[in-house]
N, C-alpha and C positions, 0 to 999 in steps of 0.2 A: 503493499502497499506507500502511496504515495504518497505527502504530507507536504503542502504548500504552506510557507512562513510566511508574515508581509510583517515588519512591524514598521510604528510613526508613529507622529504627534498630531496630537489633539486639543484641543481649547479645552474639552473635559468629557468626561464619561461620555453623557446625552450625545457628542456628536458626535464620536469616537460609534456608541451604541448605532447610530444610524445607517452604517458602512456594513454592518454586519452583515446585515443577507448577499450583500453584490459584491463587499470585499471595498479595503481605503483605496485603490487604484487613480478613480477619481475626481478626488477627491480629494489626498492626502497627498504626501510627499512621499513616497512608500522604498521601504528595502528589503527585495525579497532574496531571502535562501528557502534549500528545503531537507527533509528528511533526519533531522533530530530530533529528541525535547526538546522542547523550547521550554517548557514549564519547570522540568529539569534542572537546566540549562540557568534560566533565567536567577533559580537559584545560589546555583552554583558563582555562579559570575560574581554574583552576589557576597556572596564568604569568601569567593580569593582577593575581589575588593574594598572589602570592608574589613575581612579579620573574623563577624564576626561566626559563628557556626552553621553547618549549611544545616543539624538540626533545630537551632534555635530558630534559624527562620523557619524550618516548617514550622516550626511553633505556633510564633506569630505568622504563622498566613501571610507575608509581606505580599506576592503578588494578590490579585485582585482582577475573582471572573467579573467579569462586566457586564458578558451574552452568552448564552448559551443555551441557542432555539429549543426551544425542542429535550432538552438537558440527550441530545442524542449525537449524531453523526456529523449533523452539521457544522455550518463554521465554528470559532470559539475567540470569544476575545480577554485578552488578560489585559491586567495596567500593569505596569512597569513598578515594583518602590521608587519610591522617589528615594530613596537609600542608594539604589544601584542606579539608579538618574544622576540622581549629584554626583555617586562615586567616576559613573561615567563620563559624567560631562566634565572635568579634574580630573581624567589619566592620559598623563603623555602617552607623547610612542612608546615605548621604552616600559612603561610600567603599565602598556593594553601588548604589547607579545611576550611580556612576561603571565599573566596574563593568561593569556591564549595557552604558553604552555602550559601548568595550571592544571588550568581547565584540563586538554587531551590525558596529559600524566591518569588525573581521574577520570579519563572517559574511558584512557585502557585499562587501570585497574578494575573497571568491569562488563570489558571484555568488548569495548565499541573502539574502532579505528579510529582519526580524526587529522585531517588535511592541517597542517598546523598554518602554514598560508591562508587557508579558508578562516581556522581562526581567527589569527587575527586582522586576515581583512574581516571579516564581521564582527568584531569587539569596533576595530577601531570606526567602520564607517556606522556601530554603532554611538563612536564616545562623538563623532560630527554629527550626527542628527540630533544627538539631544544641544548640543553645542547652540546647536537654531536657538533655542527655546532661553536662552537671557534668563533672566528671573520672568520672565511672563508667570503664566502658573500651568502651561502647555504641560501637559505631562506622553509620559512615552508609553505604548499599545498594543501589541502585537495583537493579531490575526491571523488565526492555522485553517487553513480548512482541506 
């Protein structure tokens, strides 16, 4: 099964949820990837970037489900935590590379292979995207179908 993952920035949950059925492409600037467990990745990235434990973040339920139509196989929309968003915005390129290496190592421990260049590209592009937010209240969202 193939998963399409689109990250985008929106002004609030209502604006983000308005695109859940058709996707964010025609409304928001998107970054598109595929075929990785984004729920787990968001927590792992935040753990590495902030130093908080994976278990602590899971218990805190940091990533927020904004829309899950029918609770079934349809598109899912998640808001990244503010702390992940802030950490990405403040990460420079050497730190992004280091985070991507640590993330790949975590994935390898679970038997998954992930390309180092692609991991650094994803995190770098996400950091660039959230830096466009500045001090506004916009949030980073992830749409999956």
